[in-house]
N, C-alpha and C positions, 0 to 999 in steps of 0.2 A: 402415473408413471408405470404403474404394476401392469397397465393394458399393453404398454410399449415394451417393457423390460421384464422378461420372466426369468426368475431366479436360477435356472439351470444353464441360462446362456452365457456365453464367453465374451466379456466386455473388454475391449482393448484400447488403451489411452495413448496416443501419439504425443510424446512430450509430457510424459507422467510426472518428471521432476519438478515441474513447475510448483509454484506455491498454490496457485488455486486449482490445477489439475490434481496434485497429490491429494488435496483436501476431498475432492469429490471422489477419487478412487478409494481412498480410505472409507469414506462413508459406504460407497457400494459394497465394498468388503464386509464391513460391518452388518449391512442387510442380507449377507448370505450370497451374492453375486461372486461368479468367477471372474477376478480381475487380473489383467495382464497389462503390460505396457513397456514402452521403451523411452530412452532419452540418452542422448549422445553426454550430457554432462552428468554422470552418476553421483549425485549429491546425497545430503543428509536425508532429503525427503524421500528419495529413492530406499535408502536404507531403512528408514521408518517403516515405509511399505513392505519391504522384505521382510521384516520382523513380523508383520501381519500374515505373511504368506503369499504375499503378491510376487508374482515373477516378474522382474524387470529385466528387460534386455537392455545392454549397454550400447547397441549400435541398431541403426534403422534398416530392416531388411524385409523383403517381401515374404522370407521364411517364418518371420515372427507372427503372421496373421493366419497361419493355418488353423482352420476350422474355428475362426473367429466370427461371432454373429453380429456385432455392433462396435462401431469405432468412434471413439471422441477424440476429437483434434482441437488443440489449441489455437486460437485466433492468430498466434504469431507463426505458425507453421506455414511455410510456402507451399503453393500448389504442386512444385516439382518435387516435393518430398516423396521417396520412393514407396513409403508405406501407404501414404494419402492416395498416391496415384494408383497403386494396387487396389486399394480399396474402392476408388471410383471405376475403375475397369471392371472389377468382380460384382458392382453394383451393390457392395456392402452398404447397409444403414449408416449413415454418418451423421453424428451430432456434434455441434461446436460445444464448448465448456458453456456458453451461455444458456444454449438451448437445453443441456442436462439440468443446469441449475435451476431452470424454469420447471421443468419437470419434477424434480425434487420437491420444489417450493410448494406445488399443488397438493404435496402429502401432509401439509403443517396447517394447523387452524389460524395462526398468526405468523405472519411474515414481515420482517424489519429488514428493509433495504437501505444501505447507507452509500449515498452516491455524493459527488462532488470533484473538482479537480485536485484538491488537496485534503490531507486528514483523513481520509477514509479508514486507513488501517488503524489507527491510533483509536478513532472513534469506535469502530466496529469491535476493536478489543476490550475498550473500556465498557461498552454496554454488556459484552459478554460477562466481565467481571462482575458487573452489577446482577446480572441473571443469575450468575454462578453462587454468589452470596445470598441470594433472595431463594435459593433451593427450586428455582423453575426448572421445569422439564424443557430443554431446549438443546439446539443444535447452531454451532457457529462455523462459518466458513471465513477465516480472517487473512487477508492478503498480505501477511507478514507473520512473525513468530512471536505471538505473546509470550512473555517470560514464563508464564504459569501454564496457560491453556494450548500453547503450540499454534498451529496454523488451522487446526480443526478439533472440535470438541463436541461429543454427542453425548447428551442425557436426557433425550427424548425428542418427541415429535409435537410439542405443542407450540413452541416458537422455534421460528428460524431466524437467525440474524446474519446477514450476509453482506460484504461489499459488493457494489454494483458498479462495475466499470464502464466508462463510455468509449473505451478503445474498440475499433472496429464495430461500433453502434451496438454493443452488447447491452448497453443499458436498454434497447428497445424492447428486449425480451420479458423484462421484469415488470409485474405490477404489484406492489406490496401493500400489505394492510397499512404499515407505517413507512411512508417514503420520505427519506431525509436527503437535502441536498444541502452541503456545508458552504460551498461556493462554487463560481463558475469562472474559470480562467481560460486562456488560449493555449491549452495543451492537447495533445492528440489531434491536431489540425490536419494531419495527414490522413485521418479516416473522415473528415468532413469537408464540404463545400464551403469552407469559410467559418468564420466566429459565429455568425448568425444561426446557422445549421445547428451547431454545436449547441448553443443556446436553446433552440427549439427542442433538441433532444431532451435536455435536462427539465424543460417546462412540460413537455409531452410526459416524461415520467412522473412528474407531480401530479398531472391531470389523472393519472391511471392508480394513483396512489387512493387509498381510502381515507387516510389521514396524512395529509402533507406536512412536514416539518421543515422550515426554511429559515436561513440566515437574514434577518431583515437588515443587516448592514452590507449586505452585498448588492450591488446595483442592478443587476439581473433579476434577482429574487425579491428585493424590497417590496415590490407592489404586487407580489403574487396573493390572490384572494384566498379567504377562508382557510386558512392553514395556522398551525401553531408555529410560533415565531420565538427566535432567540437573538440576542444582541449584546453588544457593549457599548454602542453609541447610540442607537435608536432606543430611547428609553420608553417608547411606547410598546415594544415588544412585550409579549408575555412572559418570558425569561430572560433577566437582564443581569449583568454583572455590576456590582457597585464598590467602590473602594478597592479596586483591583491593585494586586502587587504580581509583576509579570518578571520577577528575578529568577534565581535559581530554582525555587518553586514558585507555584501558582497559589494564590490566596485571595479571596473576595468573598462579598456577601451576595448571595444570590436572591433576586426579588422575582417574585411571581405576582404577575398583575399589579405590580407597585408595591407589594408588601415583602416584608422579609420572609424567606422561605428556608433557606440554609446558609450557614457560614461554611465556605469551602476551602479546604485545604489540600492540596494535592503536590505530589512529588514531580508532576510535569513542568517543564519551563516554558517560557514564551507567551506572547499574547495570542498566537495562533492555537496554543493548547487550551487557552480559557474557551475559545470558540467550541473547541472538541467537547470540552467538559459540559457547558451550557447546553449544547445539542443532545448529549448523552442524558443529563437529568431531564430534559425535555421529553424524551422517549421513555424513559424509565417512569417518570410521573405519569405520563399518558397511559402506562401499562398498568398502573396503580400500585407500583411498588413502594413499601414503606419508606419516608425520607430518611430515616435514621440509617436504614441499610445502605441507602444511596450514598449518603455522606461518608459511610465506613468504607464503601467499596471504593469510592474516588480517592480517600486519603491514603488507602493501601495499596491502590494500582501503581505496579511498578514499571508499566509502560512495554513496549515492543522492541524487539531487538532491532538494530541499525536505527534507532531513532537517539541519536546522542548517546550512544552505547558506549561505556567505558570498556576499552579494550587491552589495556596494560600500558606498560612505559617503554620509552626509549631514552637511555640516559637519565632517567628520572623524570623526563617529561611526559605528562599524561596524554593518551591517545584515545581518540573517540572516533567512532564510526556513526555516519548518518545517510540515509537513503536519499536525502534531497537530490533532484535531478532537474527541477524547472527554476528559473530565475526566481519567482515568488517564494519558492519553497527555501533556496539559498539564503535569500534576503530575511526570510524569517528566522533561518537558522542562526545566521550572523548575529542578528538582533539578540537572539536569546543567549547567545555567548556570554554577554555580560561581562566582558573581561574590561580592566581598567588601562591595560598597556597592549594595544593592537600589535605591537612589533614582537611580542611574545607569542602570537598565534601564528602556526604553520598550517596551510590549507592545501589539501591534496584534492584536486576534483578530476573526476572522469566523466565527460560527457556520455549520455544515454542515446544513441542513435543519431545519424547525420541529419534525419529529416527535422528533428526537434532543434538540433543547433542551426539548421539552415532558417528555419521558421522564426526562432526567438534569438538569432545571433546578436543582434543589437542590445537587446536586455540583457544576455549573458555578459556582454562586454561591460555594461554600466555596473551590474552587480558585482562582478568578480573585480572590478578596478577598484573597489573598497578595501581590497585585501593588501597587506603589506608583503606577506611571504606566500605567494601563489604557486603551487606546481600542477601543472596539467598533465594527467597521463592519458594515453592513446584513448580514443572513442571507442566505446563498448558498442559494437555495430549492430548486436542482436539479429534481427531479420533481415538488416539491409546491406546492400553492396557500398563497397568504400566511396566515399566522395570527399577527396583531399580539400576541396574549396571550403567544406564546412566541418571541418576535423577539429580534434582537439589542437593540432598543431597550428591550424589556422587561428584558433581563439588566442592561442599564446603569443602569436604575432600581433595581435589586436589589442592585447592588454598589457600595458605597459609595466616592466620589472618582472613579468611573470617567467617561469621556465617550463618548458615542454621535456617529457620524458617519454620514450618508446620502451625503454626496460624498466621494470618496476624494481628489479634488484639496483639499477644504478640510482634510481629516484631515492630508494632506501638508504643507500650508502651515502649519498649526499645529505640527507636528512640527519643521519646519525652524526656527522661531522659539525652540524650546526646547532642542533637542539640540546637543551639543558634542562636540568630540574627548574621547574617554575614556569617552562613552556607549556603549551596546549597544541597538539597536533590533530587535525581533523581530517579524516578520510571520507570523502563525500563522494555519492553517486550511486547509481541504480545497477551499475554493473558489477564486474568482479573485483573491483578495488577494494571491497570490504573483505572478501576472502583472503586475498592477496597480502593485505596488511595484517590481518589475524595469523596467517601462517608465518610471516616474518617475525610478528612481535612475540609469538609463542616460542619461536627458535631463539628468541632473546637477541635478535638483530638490531 
């Protein structure tokens, strides 16, 4: 990296407020680089960077790039972005977030890359928590906000732990010492020519890993050779859960090669989090971390924001926020709710991107039809043009008994009329539904 980036240069991030971009910007700032950037959504990540001395512009403009030496661009930024167009026109060196992560990873002795369609953030956060308690010199790039460590933590450059996302084929850039794939599902297919190509991207990533770690219960991964394996169902895996309880907390006996290794107790909910814990233990044990530290770290781990996070109350009804935005994630979240009376659950879902809704429309309909009180809020388009045929409104028409809202204020007003103490309200999705809910709940609405 030092041969490409010299510390007296000016590095500019387009879309600096993103969870991944802001972490990389903070790292470069800590390394002594001059860091600048812009984002139309001036959020808490931008505020944290500003406190570090990073200049963050609230609009995209050619003027912002004066005297810039290197440009970093988020994969979600469109080619017609005025700053990106200016950088290309003036032949400035341009790196994607994934390319920068690759350059940074070259500075570390050991790199841990955590990939998969679901669970990456929770597992990355949990591994970071274990490394933290074991006093390792490590740096973490987390694709969410760990309640203790945030989205970026730096205590040295011996070990790097980072999420590795398959969106826009970013996974192709990373070749880790320890490469984890939690699962393979039909997400981000707008970046691939079908599911087979997506599967190949994950398998190629494992091929490039010095030590592959895979979920033996996953159909795509179950036969992957010469790997460290974890599972719930496949009892031949190296790390296996036994006598598991998946209620409001997860607890189970963890076997290693058929013998009792640890008795696990965790604050995390649901079967899906048992897989995350198994994978995190497999990685930590591979690193040689004392199993007593692993056990203590798992037990004390509080999780990540927007993962069934308690937000407050409406009329005494407890409100939670969750990042689930894929049918499989929504299904796992519903299963983990573990409620006796489904009539007491109110579910507010905001679809994330029209392309995901188009590709998975029927799957969304099936899983959302399980809910008794479903409110659909307008699609978070992110990087895409409006497509009414595959919008939240279209989903509402397909799911019997659901209600669609274009106004969040109206949605909240109707919720307030209906919910009462003892009910549970879930605000679900990867868009701005979480921020809107937090804002309204904090106002006492």
